[in-house]
N, C-alpha and C positions, 0 to 999 in steps of 0.2 A: 457411482452417477452412470445412468445408462446416457446414451447418444440421445434418444428422443427428450432427454430433460435438461442437458445441457445447456439452450438458450435458455432456459426459464430459473434456471440453478447458477447461473453464471453473468458475472459484469463484465461485458466485453468492452474495451476504450480504445480506437484508435486515432493516434495524434500524431502530427508530422508538425517536428522541429526544425527550423531554421538554425540549427546550431550540430555542430559536430558530433558525432555516435559517443566519445570519451566523455563530452560534457554530461549529456544524458544519463550514460553511466555513472556518473560521481552524484549526480542528483539521487540516484537510486542509493549510491553503497559507502556514501561518506555522511557520518552523524550530523556534521556540520550543514550541509546541504539539504537534508532529506528533515532535519526541524524545523528548516526556514520553509517549507512547502508543504507539509503531508497534514492530513487531517481536512474538516471542513472548515468552512470561513469562520473566522471566530476562534477557532482552537490554536491552543500551543502546543509546542512538543519539547516540554521540558528533560525527557531521558529518551535517548535513541541509542541502546548499546547493540552493536553491530557487528560479528565477527561470520566477517561474507566469506565464506569459505564452506563448500561441500559437508555439512557436518554443524556447521557455527551456527551458535545461538543469537537470537536478536532478542531485545526487551526493548518494548515503546510504551512512552507514558502519554495519552493525549489529555489534555484538559480543556473543558469545554463550559461556556456560561449558558444554562437553561433558564427557561420562564421558571423554574422551580429553585434555581439556584447554581454555583459551581459542580462541577460533574468531572469526575478522574476516571478514566480508564487507562487500563496496562493490559499490553496485548504481549504474547511469546511467540516465539516462533523456532524454525531450523531452518537453514540453508537446504536446500536439493539438489538444485542445481545452478551453477556458477559457471559460466563461460563469459569471461571480461568483455565487453562492448556489445552482446547478442542478446544472452539469455541469462535471467536472473529468476528461480524459482523457489520459494519459501512457505512455510504452513504458517497460520496464524491462529492463535486460540485467546480467549478473554483469558486473563489471569490477574492473581493477584501482584501488588509490587515484589514478591520474592521469586516470581514466576511459576506459581502452582497452577494450573490450568482450571479454571472455574466451568461448570457446565452455564448450559443456557439456560436453567431456569435459576440458577444461583445467580447470573446477571439480570434477570428479568427478561431475557426472550422468549419469543413464542415455542410452545411446542415444534419440535421438527427441526428447531435451529439446530445446523451440527454445531459440534464441537469445536471442532477443529476444519478449518477452511485453507485452500490455497492460491497462494499468487503468483500468478505468472506476468513476465514482464520481456517480452521479446522486442529486439532492435535492429534495424536494417537500414545500415549506411548507404546512402542517397548522394554519396559526392559532396558532403558538407554538411548536410541535412538528415535528419534523421528520422526514420519510420519506428515508431512504438504501437506495439500492440499492448495492452494491459487486458489481464484477463484474473478477475478473481471467481473461484470456482468455490461454490457451495453459497453464494450470497445471490440472492433473487433481482433479476434486472429490475424489478418496478420498486428493489428495498428501499428503505433510508440511507443503507450503505451503497446504494448505487449513487444518490446525490451526492453524499460524502466526497465517493470519487471524483465524479463531476466536478465540485468546487477545488479539490484538493490539486487535480490535474490544472486547471485554470490557473493557480497557484505558480504550481511547478513552470506554466509556460510562460508566465511573469516574470520567475526568475530567472529561467534560462534567456530569455528576450535582454533583460536587465543585464545577465553575466555577458551576453554575446556580444554587447554594446560598449563593453569596455576596451 
């Protein structure tokens, strides 16, 4: 991916949370938190296996209701960068339930869709508040995946607010 393509081949979303950075970190790295907010509106996450260390694996199942009926998607990945409360980077590929990577064509994605993408979460402690920048490289900014991220991060904000109110 060249610099010229970065803007159109990545979803970049910045959010500020009225919550400490360690809470935002937990939302991304602890399965019980991640399962509660990840995915587009209406999705459920029955499986989130996360070995959060460099070289560690992740396996996530997303269940969504579509006009054509229920749909189940699996995603496999590997953690590439883990700096607690600062930076999390992992690969993401569609897979079967055993974690075998599926090609874009096998899952009905258009030609040219990458088999593997990368998600980078950067956190900045703003003295009790947190700035988060999430970049999903390999997903066009105007794609359904971008809309899904917006919905998911809205759910994350709701969960963080509920936790902070405790």
